[in-house]
Each structure stands twice: as C-alpha cells, then as structure tokens.
N, C-alpha and C positions, 0 to 999 in steps of 0.2 A: 957281407954275408958270403961265405964260401961254401960250395956244395959239398955235402957229405956223400957217403956211399949210397948207391941206389937201393931202394927197398919199397915194398908195397904196403898199403894200409887202406882201410875203409875211409870214405870221405868224412871230413870233419863236419860236425853239426854247425849250421850257421848261427851267428849272433852270440850275444852274451847277456845274461839277465841284468836288467837295470840299465842297460846302455842304449840310448837313443841312437839308432844307426844313421849314418850319413848316407851310406850307399852299400849295396850288397856286391861284394867282389868274389868272383870265382877264380880260384888259384889252380891252374892246370899244370901240375909238376909231379913227375914220377919219383923224384927223390923225397922220400917220406920226411926225413928230418928238416929238409929245406922247406917243404910244403907246410909242415906244422909251424915252423919258425915264422914264415911269412904270414900265415893266417893269424897267429898270435899277435904279431906286430900290428896288423891291420885292426884287430879287435881292440887292442889297447889304445888305439888312436881314433876310435869312434865309428869304425866300419863294422858291417857284418862280413863274415868270410866263410866260404865253403871251399873245401879242397876236392880236387879230382886228380887221379893219377894218370888218366889216359883219355882217349876219345870217347869210349863208351860211357865212362863215368861223367864226362863233360856233358854229353847229350842227355843223360838221365837227369842231371841237375837242371839243365836248361828247360827240360820238359815240366819240372815240378816247382821251379822257383823263379821269381823275378830277379834277374841279374842286371846290374847296372854297368859292370865292366868285367872283362875277362883278362886275367894276367896269364899269358900263354907261353910256356917254354917251347923253344924250337925243337930240342932234342927229347923226343918221347918214344916209348916202345910202340911198335906197330906203325900207326899213322903219325907222321911228324907234325910239329906245330904248324908248319906252313900248309900242310894238307888240311888241317882243321881250320886254319884261317880262311882258306878258299871256301870251305863248306859254310863257315859262319857268314862270310860276305855274300854267299848265294842265298842263304836262308834268313839272316838277320843283319842286313847291311848297315843298319844304324847303330848296332851294338858296339860300344867302344872296346877296342882290343889293344893291349900293350904286350908286345912280344919281348920275351927274355932270350937273349942270345949269348953265346960264348964270347969272351973278350976277343976282339980283333976279327971276328967273323963278319967282315963288311958285306960279303955277298948275301948272307942271310938277312942282314939289316936292310939292304937295298931291296931285295926281293920281297921282304915283309912289307915295306912301305909301298911297293908297287902293287901288292895284292890287297892293300887297303888297311894295313895296321895304322892305328892312330899315333903310336909312339913305340919306341923300343928301349929296352933296359939291358945294358951289357953286364955280364957277370965277370968278376964279383962286384956287387954293388952295396952301398951303404944304406942304412935305415932311412936317413933323411932323403936321399935321392929317390928311393922307392916311393915314399909317401908324397914327395913333391910331384913326381911324374903322374902318379895315380890321381892326385887332386887336380892337376892341370888338365888332364884329359877329361875328367868329369866336368870341370868348369866349361870346357869347350863343348861338351855334349849336351849340357843342360841349357834351356832357354834362360836368358838373364832376367832377373826381376826388374820391375819398372822403378828404378831408383831415380832420384833427382839428377844424379850425374849422367845417367843414360839419356834422360830427357834433354839435358843441356847439350849433349853431343849430337843427338839426332833430331832434336826439336820435334816437330809434328810429322816428320817424314817416317812413313811405315813401309812403303813399297818402292822397290827399285825395279825398273823394267828395261829390258834390252833385247832387241831382235826377237820379240815375241815371248821371251822368258820373263819370269817375275820372281823376285826375292821378297818374301814377307819377313821383315826384320823382327816383328813381334813374335812370330812363330819360329823364326830361324829355319824357314822352309824355302826350297827352290822349286818353282813350278815350271814345267815344260810348256812350250807353245800349245800343246794339246790339253793342258790343265792337270797333268799327272805330277805327283810329288816325286822329285828326284832325290834319292838318298845321298846325303853328303856326310862325310865324317866331320868332326869338329874342325880339324885342320883344313879340310877342303873348303868348308864354309868361310872360315876366316880368310883364306887366300882369295876366294871369290869376292868377298866384301872389300878387301884391299884393292882389287882391280876395279870394282864398281865405284869406289870412292875416288879413284884417280884414273879415269879413262883417258885414252889418247896421250898418255905420258909414258915414257920409258922408265920402268922401275927396275933398278938394280936388285940383285938377290938380297943384299943386306938391307936395302930399303924396304923390300917386301916383308922381311922379318920384323922390322920396326913398325911398319903400318899394321901388321897383324897382331900387334901388341905382344910380340914374343911368344905366341902360343902355338906356333907351328911345331911339328914333331921334333925337330932338332935344328940347332943353329949351325948349319953348314950348307954350302952351295948344292951338294948332291941331293940333300933332302928336299930343298926347294925345287930342284929340277924334277924330282920324282913326283912331288905333289902337283906341280904344274901339269905334268903329263897325265896324272890321274884326272884332274879337273878338266883338262882339254878333251879327254876321251868322253867324258860325260856330256860336255857341251857340244862337241863336234862329231860325236860318233855317228856312223851311218851316212857319212858324206855331207854333213851339215856345213853351214857357213863357217869359215875360219874366224875365230874370235880372239885367240891369244897368239900374238906373233912373237917369235924369238928374234931379238936384236943381237946379232952376233957380237960377243965381247962386251955387251952392255947389260942385257937383262931381258925383260919382257914388256910388251905393250898390249893393252886391252883395246880392241878395235871398235866394237859397236858403240852407238850412241846410248847414253843412259838417261832415263827419265825418272824423276822422283815424284812420288804422290803420297798424300796423307792417308 
C-alpha cells in the first residue's frame, strides 16, 4: 500500500452488516484514501474498522466505542502519532497500539517501542503483512483459551511468584508486591514469561525470541533491548531490586528465585 495525497474526511462507520467482527480496529491516518483502503481491507477480513484523521477524532472515537487495537500513523497534522501514543499509554496502558512509520525511519520505530507501542509497520506495506501484524498483536493482548495444548504446556501451574511479585497465567496479569495490577503489553508479558520459565540462565536475544514463541514486536536485537528496558523499568522502577542483568556480549539473565503454584 502506497500513500496517496493527504486529505480530510469524516470518520468511517464501524463494522459491516452481516459480518461477525473479530475485533474493532481504530485506524488513525490523515491520508483519506489510505485510511479508507485500510479500513476496507480490515472489514473484508472479519474486523470492524473505524477511521480517524487526527488526535481529536481518535479521542472522540475512544470515548464512544470499545476499541481493541489502534493502528496509529506517526505523521499526523497537529499532534504527532508519538504524542498520541504517550497519551494513550498514560490513559489506556493496556490498549494495543501498532505504529505506522515511514520506511527507514528507525528513530521513530525505536522511540515508538520505548514509549510502549506493541509493534510497528513500515510504509509501504502489503495487505498480508498488515493483517498478520494486527492479528499477532491481538493474540498477544487477549488471554488464551483453556485448550488441551495449553494444559499440556503448563499443567496445573497457574501462578509464578518472584521477589514478592506474582504472575497469574490464567489472567495474564502481573501483580506488584502491594497487590496492584501492573499493565503490560502483550510483548512485555511474553518477555517476562520467557524469563520466568528460564531463571538464572543467560538468554541470548535470539533465544528470547524463540522462547517467547516469536510474538515479540520485531525479530531484531534492538527491539529485544528496547522491550527488556521497558520491562526492567516496570519491575525495578523507584530503586527496586535489580532483577534483569545484562551479560555483555551474551544477552540477559533473570536473577530472582521463581516459585510455581497451582
């Protein structure tokens, strides 16, 4: 999909008659032809889709609709996509966000990941790549169903505890030592689970990608480093105990003892 000339338009109406929606996607894109094209593609593939051309329209949609994922362009009039991402992470930290960036803009990609984006999509992109990334982020964000395969992997283990923290795998929730739910993106949760399942072992970056079932934001070393930094801030913020140690030239190691409980 290549971007056309910029233009304005009213937000598209969500959904399509007779189609059972898989999820409701908010497309924040000021290029009207591009916005309409993405929304139509999503609807043709089982999603609901609503378009917004800027920050005010995004906020208005979020006030009146249940949104499952935001597809957010970096280059927007007025407030940039990165500004809106900061706002979303402050108000709705668990809402999945996929950033759309210009091809080759690594600085925007890295900053987006550091600010809490779940994934990014460089322009120009193909239809299959767009759908694959949207579905992957939604899978990470949604609690898994209780399948026989999941039961085989985890057995009767439901809780993982470390240094006063608790992960409830059934709910995909992280609880602080004080009992508060800590918001994690799907990628951050998968990364934490990879560490908890292999404590006291040095994990190389490519091994972390394999252990997290390939569902981290992007398959490169820089993305893993950014996600580790995000997770480390949430676990160690405010001068807490160091939990994730960087092993120079090798990877990372999770230091606390991990206890498993049903």
